[in-house]
C-alpha positions in Angstrom: 0.0 0.0 0.0 1.4 3.4 -0.9 2.5 6.0 1.7 -0.2 8.5 0.6 -3.0 5.9 0.9 -1.7 4.9 4.4 -1.7 8.6 5.4 -5.3 8.9 4.1 -6.5 6.0 6.1 -4.7 7.1 9.2 -6.8 10.3 9.2 -10.1 8.5 9.1 -12.3 8.1 12.2 -15.6 6.1 12.0 -18.5 7.6 13.9 -21.6 5.5 13.5 -24.7 4.6 15.5 -24.9 5.3 19.2 -21.1 5.2 19.3 -21.1 8.5 17.5 -22.6 10.2 20.6 -19.4 9.7 22.4 -17.6 12.2 20.2 -19.6 15.1 21.6 -18.3 14.4 25.1 -14.9 13.2 24.3 -13.2 16.6 24.4 -14.3 17.2 28.0 -13.6 13.6 29.0 -10.0 13.8 27.6 -9.6 17.1 29.4 -10.7 15.6 32.7 -8.3 12.7 32.4 -5.4 15.0 31.4 -6.0 17.2 34.4 -6.2 14.2 36.7 -3.0 12.6 35.2 -0.9 15.5 34.1 2.3 13.6 34.3 1.1 11.0 31.8 2.2 11.6 28.2 -0.7 9.6 26.7 -4.2 8.6 27.5 -4.4 4.8 28.1 -5.9 3.1 25.1 -5.9 6.2 22.9 -4.6 4.4 19.8 -7.2 3.0 17.4 -6.2 -0.5 16.2 -7.2 -1.4 12.6 -5.6 -4.8 12.3 -7.7 -6.9 14.7 -8.9 -10.3 13.8 -12.6 -11.2 13.9 -12.3 -13.0 17.2 -10.3 -10.1 18.7 -12.9 -7.6 17.7 -15.7 -9.6 19.3 -13.6 -10.1 22.5 -12.8 -6.4 22.7 -16.5 -5.5 22.3 -17.4 -7.8 25.2 -14.7 -6.3 27.4 -15.9 -2.8 26.5 -19.5 -3.7 27.5 -18.3 -5.4 30.7 -16.2 -2.4 31.8 -19.0 0.1 30.9 -21.6 -1.9 32.9 -19.3 -1.9 35.9 -18.9 1.9 35.8 -22.5 2.6 35.2 -23.6 0.3 38.0 -21.2 2.1 40.4 -22.6 5.5 39.4 -26.2 4.3 39.8 -25.4 3.1 43.3 -24.5 6.6 44.5 -27.1 7.9 47.1 -28.9 11.0 45.8 -27.8 13.0 48.8 -24.1 12.2 48.1 -23.8 13.0 44.4 -20.6 14.8 43.4 -18.3 15.4 40.5 -15.9 12.7 41.6 -18.4 9.9 42.0 -20.8 10.7 39.1 -19.3 12.8 36.3 -15.6 11.9 36.5 -16.1 8.1 36.3 -18.4 8.6 33.2 -16.0 11.0 31.6 -13.0 8.8 32.2 -15.0 5.8 30.8 -15.9 7.6 27.6 -12.4 8.9 27.0 -10.8 5.5 27.5 -13.4 3.6 25.5 -13.9 5.9 22.6 -10.7 4.6 20.7 -11.5 1.1 21.7 -15.0 1.3 20.2 -13.5 2.8 17.0 -11.1 -0.2 16.9 -14.2 -2.5 16.8 -16.2 -0.5 14.2 -13.4 0.7 12.0 -12.7 -2.6 10.2 -16.3 -2.7 8.9 -15.3 -0.2 6.3 -11.7 -1.1 5.5 -11.0 -4.8 6.0 -10.6 -7.1 3.0 -11.8 -10.0 5.1 -15.5 -10.7 5.1 -15.3 -12.4 8.5 -13.7 -9.3 10.0 -16.3 -7.0 8.4 -19.1 -9.1 9.8 -17.5 -9.3 13.2 -17.1 -5.5 13.2 -20.7 -5.0 12.3 -21.8 -7.4 15.0 -19.5 -5.7 17.5 -21.0 -2.3 16.6 -24.5 -3.7 17.0 -23.7 -5.0 20.5 -22.0 -1.8 21.6 -24.7 0.4 20.2 -27.3 -1.7 22.0 -25.4 -1.4 25.3 -24.9 2.3 25.0 -28.6 2.7 24.2 -29.5 0.7 27.2 -27.3 2.8 29.5 -28.9 5.9 28.2 -32.3 4.5 29.2 -31.4 3.6 32.8 -33.6 5.6 35.1 -31.3 4.9 38.2 -28.4 6.6 36.5 -30.6 9.4 35.2 -31.8 10.2 38.7 -28.2 10.4 39.9 -27.1 12.7 37.1 -30.2 14.8 37.3 -29.6 15.3 41.0 -26.2 16.6 40.3 -27.7 19.4 38.1 -29.5 20.6 41.2 -26.6 20.4 43.7 -23.7 20.9 41.3 -23.0 24.6 41.8 -19.3 23.9 42.3 -18.9 22.2 38.9 -16.7 23.7 36.2 -18.2 25.0 33.0 -17.1 21.8 31.1 -18.4 19.6 33.8 -21.8 21.4 33.8 -22.0 21.1 30.0 -21.2 17.4 30.1 -23.8 16.9 32.9 -26.5 18.6 30.9 -25.5 16.7 27.8 -26.1 13.4 29.7 -29.4 14.6 31.0 -30.5 15.5 27.5 -29.4 12.1 26.2 -31.4 10.3 28.9 -34.5 12.4 28.2 -34.0 12.0 24.4 -34.2 8.2 25.0 -37.5 8.6 26.9 -36.6 8.0 30.5 -39.0 10.9 31.5 -41.9 9.8 29.2 -45.1 8.0 30.1 -45.2 4.2 29.7 -47.2 4.3 26.5 -44.8 6.8 24.9 -41.8 4.8 26.0 -43.2 1.7 24.2 -43.8 3.7 21.0 -40.3 5.2 21.2 -38.8 1.7 21.6 -40.7 0.4 18.6 -39.5 3.2 16.4 -35.9 3.0 17.6 -35.9 -0.8 17.0 -37.2 -0.2 13.5 -34.6 2.4 12.7 -31.8 0.2 14.1 -33.0 -2.7 12.0 -33.0 -0.7 8.8 -29.6 0.7 9.6 -28.1 -2.8 10.0 -29.8 -3.9 6.8 -28.2 -1.0 5.0 -24.8 -2.0 6.2 -25.3 -5.6 5.2 -26.6 -4.5 1.7 -23.4 -2.5 1.2 -21.2 -5.4 2.3 -23.0 -7.8 -0.1 -23.2 -5.5 -3.1 -20.9 -6.6 -5.9 -21.8 -3.9 -8.5 -18.9 -2.8 -10.7 -18.0 -0.6 -13.7 -15.4 -1.1 -16.4 -12.7 1.6 -17.0 -9.8 2.0 -19.3 -6.3 2.8 -17.9 -6.7 6.4 -19.1 -10.0 6.8 -17.3 -8.4 5.5 -14.1 -5.4 7.9 -14.3 -4.6 9.3 -10.8 -5.6 6.2 -8.8 -2.8 4.5 -6.9 -1.6 1.2 -8.4 -2.0 -0.6 -5.0 -5.7 0.3 -5.0 -6.2 -1.1 -8.5 -4.5 -4.3 -7.6 -7.1 -4.9 -4.9 -10.0 -4.5 -7.4 -9.6 -7.8 -9.3 -8.7 -8.9 -12.8 -8.5 -7.0 -16.0 -11.0 -7.9 -18.7 -10.6 -7.8 -22.5 -13.8 -6.5 -24.0 -14.8 -5.0 -27.3 -15.9 -5.8 -30.8 -13.3 -5.8 -33.5 -10.7 -3.6 -31.7 -10.1 -5.3 -28.4 -9.7 -3.0 -25.4 -8.2 -3.8 -22.0 -10.4 -2.7 -19.2 -10.1 -2.6 -15.4 -13.0 -4.0 -13.3 -13.7 -1.5 -10.4 -16.0 -2.8 -7.7 -18.2 0.0 -6.5 -18.0 -0.6 -2.8 -18.3 2.5 -0.5 -14.6 2.6 0.1 -13.9 2.3 -3.6 -16.2 5.2 -4.4 -14.5 7.4 -1.7 -11.0 6.7 -2.9 -11.8 6.9 -6.6 -13.6 10.2 -6.1 -10.7 11.7 -4.2 -8.1 10.6 -6.8 -10.0 10.8 -10.1 -8.9 13.0 -12.9 -10.9 12.0 -16.0 -14.3 13.4 -16.8 -15.4 10.2 -18.4 -14.9 8.3 -15.2 -16.9 10.9 -13.3 -19.8 10.3 -15.6 -19.7 6.6 -15.1 -19.6 7.0 -11.3 -22.8 9.1 -11.5 -24.6 5.9 -12.8 -23.6 3.8 -9.8 -24.2 6.7 -7.3 -27.8 7.0 -8.7 -28.3 3.3 -8.0 -26.8 3.4 -4.5 
């Protein structure tokens, strides 16, 4: 793989599903940990890993969920008259900062891995993590503790207050303050949306649509990328022409759009974009 393509991939961060909500709070969470551990040069677990096997992805997802449940259970057990920054907000902020890159390590391969088993494991891991995060954002016991802090938390910093109000909004957005009938309707709609989202991911993974291009039309694309696309085909009538088969997966479309130079290729891509 070329150096430029490696640099392009290293700049990518995947934010999908409920896991994307963590990005809103991660700046505060990282700040909280940095202020707590000023002598540390790096946040533990801050590196996203993109070379995990299918089994490693699933194991990492299980460990993420297990650790998250432990922290949320501990926060939920705090008496309402003893809520404070150190036993409510700081544990949740630390958890989000530490687990954000780990979650990305699980969901990132879904878009990049050449292995079907790894992509499926990544999608399954994302489904489990999203379900867990969604469940945590619906826990009334945690909501009561966090809500209580908004009443007694006059000593909180601006960042801490913002994060606290963000959590309260997320709980209420997930219906913890709704009536039973409205909660059931919200759960039904959410489940339907999640199912459609997962089906969309599977459809992208199973899609094998492709277009044929000449070498001139593919000018600007890195040779390493073209080698991954498959065999060349000889097509034509009378005058034979060598063409490259380009599989129109989401990643292929992204890379080819970034590197493309020829107008004819852009026209062909409009066809597949209209279908997708």
